[in-house]
Structures are given as C-alpha cells and as structure tokens.
C-alpha positions in Angstrom: 19.5 -10.0 16.5 22.2 -9.9 13.9 22.4 -11.7 10.9 19.0 -12.9 10.5 17.0 -14.1 7.2 14.3 -12.6 6.5 11.3 -13.8 3.9 9.4 -11.2 2.1 6.2 -12.6 0.8 4.6 -10.8 -2.5 5.9 -9.6 -6.1 5.2 -6.1 -6.4 6.9 -3.0 -6.1 6.1 -2.7 -2.4 8.0 -6.0 -2.2 11.2 -4.7 -4.1 11.2 -1.8 -1.8 11.1 -4.0 1.2 13.7 -6.3 -0.2 16.0 -3.3 -0.8 15.6 -1.7 2.4 16.1 -5.2 4.4 19.3 -6.1 2.4 20.5 -2.8 3.1 19.8 -3.5 7.2 23.1 -4.5 9.0 20.8 -6.8 11.3 20.0 -8.8 7.8 22.2 -11.5 6.5 20.0 -12.6 3.6 16.6 -11.7 2.1 14.3 -14.2 0.4 11.0 -13.7 -1.7 8.1 -15.6 -2.3 7.5 -15.2 -5.3 9.2 -12.0 -5.7 9.8 -10.6 -9.2 12.8 -9.4 -11.4 13.5 -6.7 -9.0 13.8 -8.8 -5.9 15.9 -11.4 -7.6 18.7 -8.6 -7.9 18.8 -8.3 -4.1 17.4 -11.3 -2.7 16.6 -15.0 -3.5 13.0 -15.7 -5.2 11.2 -18.6 -4.5 8.3 -19.7 -6.8 5.6 -19.9 -4.7 2.4 -17.9 -5.3 1.0 -15.8 -2.2 -2.0 -18.0 -2.6 -0.4 -21.0 -1.3 -0.3 -20.3 2.2 0.6 -23.8 3.6 3.7 -23.7 0.9 4.9 -20.2 2.4 4.9 -21.5 5.9 7.0 -24.6 4.9 9.2 -22.4 3.1 9.8 -20.1 6.2 10.4 -23.4 8.1 12.7 -24.8 5.7 14.7 -21.6 5.5 14.9 -21.3 9.2 13.8 -17.5 9.0 14.0 -15.0 11.9 10.7 -13.1 10.4 8.5 -13.3 7.7 7.2 -9.7 6.0 4.1 -9.9 4.3 3.3 -7.7 1.8 -0.2 -8.1 0.0 -3.3 -8.3 2.0 -5.0 -11.5 0.4 -2.5 -13.7 2.6 -3.1 -12.0 5.6 -7.1 -11.9 5.4 -6.2 -16.0 4.8 -4.6 -16.4 8.1 -0.6 -16.5 7.0 0.2 -14.9 9.9 -1.8 -16.9 12.5 -0.2 -20.2 10.8 3.5 -18.7 10.9 3.0 -17.6 14.7 1.7 -20.8 15.3 4.9 -22.4 14.4 7.1 -19.5 16.5 8.0 -17.6 13.4 7.5 -13.8 14.1 5.5 -12.5 11.1 4.9 -8.6 10.3 1.3 -8.4 9.3 -1.7 -9.0 11.5 -3.6 -11.9 12.3 -6.7 -12.9 10.2 -9.2 -11.4 12.5 -7.2 -7.9 12.4 -6.9 -8.1 8.6 -10.6 -7.9 8.2 -10.3 -4.0 8.7 -9.1 -4.6 4.9 -11.2 -7.5 4.2 -14.5 -6.2 5.1 -15.2 -2.6 4.6 -18.4 -3.1 6.6 -16.6 -4.3 9.4 -13.9 -1.7 9.5 -16.9 1.3 9.0 -18.5 -0.8 12.2 -15.6 -0.3 14.0 -14.9 3.1 13.6 -18.6 3.9 14.2 -18.1 2.1 17.7 -15.0 3.7 18.6 -16.0 7.4 17.4 -13.3 7.7 14.5 -14.4 10.1 12.0 -15.3 8.8 8.8 -18.2 8.8 6.1 -21.7 7.9 6.9 -22.6 4.7 5.2 -25.1 2.1 4.2 -25.1 -1.9 3.5 -27.8 -2.5 0.8 -28.7 -6.0 0.4 -31.6 -5.8 -2.2 -31.4 -4.5 -5.6 -35.3 -3.2 -5.0 -33.9 -1.1 -2.5 -30.9 0.7 -4.3 -32.9 3.7 -5.3 -34.2 4.7 -2.3 -30.6 4.1 -0.9 -29.2 6.5 -3.5 -31.6 9.3 -2.8 -30.7 9.3 1.0 -26.7 10.6 0.0 -26.0 13.2 -2.4 -23.8 12.7 -5.4 -21.0 12.4 -6.0 -21.9 8.9 -4.8 -19.2 6.5 -3.4 -19.9 2.9 -3.8 -17.7 0.3 -2.4 -17.7 -3.4 -3.0 -17.1 -5.6 0.4 -14.4 -7.5 -1.3 -10.4 -7.4 -1.5 -10.5 -5.9 -5.1 -6.8 -4.5 -5.5 -7.8 -0.9 -4.6 -10.2 -1.0 -7.7 -13.2 -2.3 -5.9 -14.8 1.7 -5.6 -16.6 3.6 -7.6 -17.1 7.3 -7.5 -19.5 9.0 -9.7 -22.0 12.0 -10.1 -24.0 10.0 -12.9 -27.0 8.4 -11.1 -27.1 5.7 -14.0 -23.3 4.9 -13.4 -24.2 4.8 -9.6 -27.1 2.4 -10.3 -25.1 0.2 -12.7 -22.2 0.0 -9.6 -24.8 -0.8 -6.9 -26.6 -3.7 -9.4 -23.4 -5.3 -10.3 -22.1 -5.2 -6.7 -25.0 -7.0 -5.3 -25.1 -9.6 -8.1 -21.6 -10.3 -7.9 -21.2 -10.1 -3.9 -24.6 -10.3 -2.5 -24.6 -6.6 -1.0 -22.9 -3.3 -1.6 -22.2 -0.3 0.7 -22.7 3.3 -0.5 -21.0 6.0 1.5 -21.0 9.6 2.1 -18.4 11.3 -0.1 -15.8 13.0 1.7 -14.2 16.4 0.3 -10.7 17.5 0.6 -7.1 16.5 -0.1 -6.1 12.7 0.7 -3.2 11.7 2.3 -1.9 8.5 3.7 -0.4 7.6 6.8 1.2 4.3 7.4 1.2 3.0 11.2 3.6 0.5 12.3 2.2 -0.9 15.6 1.8 -3.6 17.9 0.3 -4.3 21.5 3.4 -2.3 22.8 3.2 0.8 21.1 3.1 2.4 17.6 5.1 4.7 15.3 3.6 6.8 12.6 5.5 6.8 9.4 6.0 10.3 7.3 2.6 11.1 5.4 2.6 10.3 1.9 0.1 10.9 -1.0 -0.9 8.5 -3.9 -2.5 9.4 -7.1 -5.4 6.8 -7.5 -6.8 8.2 -10.9 -4.8 6.8 -14.1 -4.8 10.2 -16.2 -3.3 13.5 -15.2 -5.6 16.2 -13.2 -7.0 13.2 -11.6 -9.1 12.1 -14.5 -10.0 8.6 -15.5 -11.0 5.4 -13.7 -9.3 4.5 -10.1 -6.1 2.3 -10.2 -3.8 0.8 -7.7 -1.9 4.1 -7.5 0.0 5.8 -10.2 2.5 7.6 -8.0 3.2 8.9 -4.8 5.4 11.1 -2.8 6.5 11.8 0.9 6.2 13.8 3.2 3.2 15.1 2.1 2.7 18.9 3.0 -1.1 18.7 3.5 -0.8 16.4 6.5 0.7 19.5 8.6 1.6 19.0 12.4 -1.8 19.8 13.3 -3.3 17.5 11.1 -1.1 14.8 12.3 -1.8 15.6 15.6 -5.3 15.2 15.4 -4.7 12.0 13.2 -2.8 10.5 16.0 -5.4 11.5 18.7 -8.6 11.2 16.9 -7.9 8.2 14.7 -4.7 6.1 15.6 -5.2 6.1 19.6 -8.5 4.7 19.7 -7.5 2.2 16.7 -4.5 1.3 18.7 -6.5 0.6 22.2 -9.0 -1.3 20.1 -6.5 -3.5 18.5 -3.8 -3.7 21.2 -6.8 -5.1 23.3 -8.0 -7.8 21.0 -7.8 -11.4 21.4 -4.8 -11.7 19.3 -3.1 -8.3 19.4 -2.3 -6.7 16.0 1.2 -6.4 14.8 1.9 -4.9 11.2 1.3 -2.0 9.4 -2.3 0.0 9.7 -2.5 2.0 6.7 -5.0 4.8 7.3 -6.5 6.6 4.4 -7.4 10.0 5.1 -9.3 12.9 3.8 -8.3 16.2 4.9 -11.1 18.9 4.5 -10.5 22.7 4.1 -10.4 23.2 7.9 -7.7 20.8 8.3 -9.8 18.3 9.7 -8.8 14.3 9.1 -11.7 11.6 8.4 -10.8 8.2 7.3 -11.8 6.8 3.7 -10.2 3.5 4.4 -8.1 1.3 6.5 -5.6 -1.3 5.0 -3.8 -3.7 7.0 -0.2 -3.6 5.0 2.0 -1.2 3.6 0.4 0.8 0.6 1.9 0.3 -3.1 3.1 2.6 -4.1 3.5 4.4 -0.9 5.9 1.9 0.3 8.1 2.7 -2.2 8.6 6.5 -1.1 8.1 5.6 2.7 10.6 2.8 3.6 13.9 5.1 2.1 12.9 7.7 4.6 13.4 5.1 7.5 16.7 5.9 8.8 16.8 3.0 11.4 17.7 -0.6 10.7 14.6 -1.5 8.8 14.8 -5.4 10.0 15.2 -4.6 13.4 12.1 -2.4 13.1 9.6 -4.9 11.7 10.9 -7.4 13.9 10.1 -5.4 16.9 6.9 -5.0 15.8 6.3 -8.8 14.7 7.6 -9.7 18.3 5.5 -7.2 20.1 8.4 -5.1 21.2 8.0 -2.0 19.5 7.9 0.4 22.4 11.3 -0.6 23.0 12.6 0.3 19.6 13.3 3.8 18.6 12.6 4.5 14.9 14.0 7.6 13.3 13.8 8.8 10.1 15.8 10.8 7.3 15.3 14.5 6.6 14.7 14.0 2.8 11.8 13.6 0.1 10.8 10.7 -2.0 8.8 10.6 -4.8 8.1 7.9 -7.3 5.9 7.7 -10.9 4.5 4.6 -11.8 4.7 3.1 -15.6 2.0 1.3 -16.6 1.0 -1.3 -19.6 -0.8 -0.1 -22.5 -4.7 -0.6 -21.9 -4.4 0.0 -17.9 -6.5 -0.4 -15.7 -8.5 -2.4 -18.3 -7.3 -5.3 -20.3 -3.5 -4.7 -20.4 -0.9 -5.8 -23.0 2.0 -8.1 -21.7 5.0 -9.4 -22.8 6.7 -6.5 -24.2 10.3 -5.4 -23.6 11.2 -3.2 -21.3 14.5 -1.1 -22.3 16.2 1.6 -20.1 14.9 0.2 -17.0 18.4 -0.3 -15.1 19.5 3.5 -15.1 20.4 5.1 -12.0 21.3 8.5 -10.6 23.6 8.9 -7.8 24.5 12.6 -7.5 25.4 12.8 -4.1 22.3 13.8 -2.0 20.1 13.2 -5.0 19.3 9.0 -5.7 17.2 7.8 -8.4 16.2 4.2 -9.3 13.6 2.0 -10.3 11.4 -0.5 -8.4 10.3 -3.1 -10.8 6.8 -5.0 -10.2 4.9 -6.4 -13.3 8.0 -7.6 -14.9 10.1 -10.8 -15.5 13.2 -12.0 -17.4 12.2 -14.2 -20.7 14.6 -17.0 -22.1 16.6 -14.5 -23.6 17.4 -12.7 -20.8 15.5 -9.4 -21.7 13.1 -8.0 -19.0 9.5 -8.1 -20.3 6.2 -6.7 -18.8 3.9 -9.2 -17.1 1.3 -7.0 -15.6 -0.6 -3.8 -15.3 1.9 -1.5 -13.1 5.2 -2.4 -14.4 7.4 -0.7 -12.5 8.0 2.9 -10.8 10.7 5.2 -10.9 11.8 6.8 -7.4 13.7 9.9 -6.7 15.3 10.6 -3.3 16.4 14.0 -2.5 16.6 17.0 -0.3 13.6 18.6 -1.6 10.6 17.2 -3.4 11.0 19.3 -6.6 14.3 17.5 -6.7 13.4 14.1 -6.0 10.2 14.5 -9.0 12.7 15.8 -11.5 15.2 12.3 -10.6 12.1 10.1 -11.2 10.8 11.5 -14.4 14.4 11.8 -15.7 14.6 7.8 -15.0 11.4 7.3 -16.2 11.4 9.4 -19.4 14.3 6.9 -20.7 12.8 3.8 -20.1 11.1 2.4 -23.5 8.4 0.3 -23.4 5.8 -0.1 -26.1 2.2 1.3 -25.4 3.1 2.3 -22.1 1.8 5.5 -20.2 2.7 7.5 -16.7 1.3 10.4 -15.3 3.0 13.8 -15.7 1.7 15.6 -12.8 2.6 13.6 -9.5 3.3 16.0 -6.7 1.3 18.8 -8.2 -0.8 19.4 -5.3 2.6 20.0 -3.2 4.4 22.1 -5.7 4.2 25.8 -6.4 
C-alpha cells in the first residue's frame, strides 16, 4: 500500500521516534499523533486526545480514515484499544488485551513462562502481610519485589536491605492486594524487541538500557536514562539461544492464542557469565528509550513493516537492517525520578549533527510549547539526544555533543551511557 495515513498513539520519545521513522517511509503520506508532543508536531499532526480515551482514539482513527494505528504505550493496549480498532477493521500494531497481559500482569507472564519452560527466575506471589517474613527468607538477597501493575518501569524494588524489602512488600500488598518476590538474576542485561504476528517474527538488533538514575548504575530505577544498539553482550550465540529458548516457544504460544498476537514483544534479558539468557520481564510494546536506538537501525520501510505485522502478513515481508550503531542519552528534569520541577525553558534542543555517516538529533518527550513559543519541560524525562554512526563510540560522542549544548535549569543526565560496551 502506497500513500497510507498512519496514527501513532502516545506522547513520549518513543512516539517521536516512530513519527520520524514513519514520516521517512515511502509508503506513508501522512502521520498523525494522539496526543503527541512538541517533537511529533514537527513531523506529524497532533490531536489532543489522551491515551486513556480509548473511544476518542478509535473515533479519530475512523474520522481520519487511517490505514494503520501504531500504539506506543502499554496502558491502552491492556485496556483494549487494539481490540476495538480491529473491530472497526483498522489494522493496529499492538497486541489485543489478552496478549497485553504479558505486561499488564507479571503473575500471568511468569505463569506462561513456567508452563512453556522459558528460562526465568523463581517467583512467589504473596497475598498476606503475615507471610512476608517467611517468604523473604526463602529467597537470598538482593531481593526483587515487583508490583503486579503497570508502573511505567518503576514498580520494581531491588534491594539487599531487609528493612527496605519488607517495606516494599507491605506497601505493595496494602496498595494492590498482593505482590511478587522473585529470584535475583545475575549478569548483564539486554533487550530484544521482537516484531511478531501469527505468520512469523523478526528479532530487531539487541539494545541495552540504563535503568538506574546515576552513573555506575547507582540510585533508584527510572523509565530509562539512555540506551544503545546493537549491544555487543548479545553475541550471536546469545541471540541463537534467545531465539530457540525464548522467542520460539513464546511465538508458538502467542500465534495459537484465540486472537493472535500482532505487535512487538519486548524481551528483557539477563545474560549470565556463561552466555545463558533468562527473561527478566516481557513488555508488549517498543521500549523507551530502546525504540529511539532501534528504529533508526531498520533499513526497510517502517510503515510497511508495521502494517505487515498488524495484518498478520509479516512472514511475507523481508526486514533489513542498517550496519550502523545508535545511542541515546536522556535529559531528565530536576528531581527525577521523584517529584520533578516542570515548566522550565529548554534552550539548544534543536541543534543537529550531519557529518556524512555521523548524525545527531533530539527526540522530544516531556516537552511542549508555551504561549510565547518557547519549549518548556512538562515531565521527568524531557528529551534524549540520539547519535547514529558507523561505531558506537562515534554515536555516543554525537549524543553527548548535543546534550552538553542543551540548557535546562536543574536537569541531569548520565555521563556513562554505553560504558559496558566500550573499552
């Protein structure tokens, strides 16, 4: 299909990356975003409909006559957006609500992995505060406590402090009614985004996110402070094991579900010292900031790639990748990941690098224009500076060159993105 209109749902850096990639696709004539952000408004048309308004998004897709909807965040997927779109015969890149439970319920995801023999850590569900001491003693520190809710990547507590672990367990049970405690997996993390439908799947180049807020992986967890791809820890051997031990059984399970899975399965891996991968978590959408470093590596037409999966024809479409590296560094507001200070003017965000094979630019996220036309911060993760180059070192240099030229009062960023992959 040539000249299709596409609607992207979401408002973060991931959605800006999608909008850029789709706007560069020969198959796409126009891109719309709901609600979008200041970045998407540069390459697409924004519509002020929140991601929580499922009916409003479906009606917008109908009114626009779009050929494809690409759903960025997980919440609307869990709440049935793709189900409703497909009920209107509108292809949606994003799983139906049952498939989205792999992210919406960690208990469900663990149970599925256990039944399929997918490698993952041991886990236990705790429903009563009176039993938390006994359950804690059955695991060795550091303890991993997970809320079984959508928490934007921040519903996990990893601690060697027994007091902190007990507090996290109590608080989660009081808030949610139950909580999971999991075996701590040691090794190095990586993420593999898998585009799949009932006909087949494609593993995108592996990336590595940096979850902790501070350098040397110190401080609390965040939604992600930067990423790079391809991640060298995901060697050909690791990727082969990931394919046969994790992706293949999951694809077989999902393609045979009552409603086939169509979208992205995010596989969060822990790779041990022997190169054995285990699943830390599944997400049901492109990661953020993983999307910012993975989408630019796709050489094939992005619109046709996502449409093929949304229509269940992925096996008929060949997806090719560029032989380059990508890196992105997140600029966060003062106070992030706690209470953030917003409404501050951002300067220097529009600088770019175009030096032949080395590119650098900004993906906007928590930012908007004020009445004076200035760009101001509106959230925790404000933007990310992204570099694309023949080597990872050059890509990181481009990212940091741009981010060091951005002025946002009180902002902070990590200075060691990619440290595990560099000498």
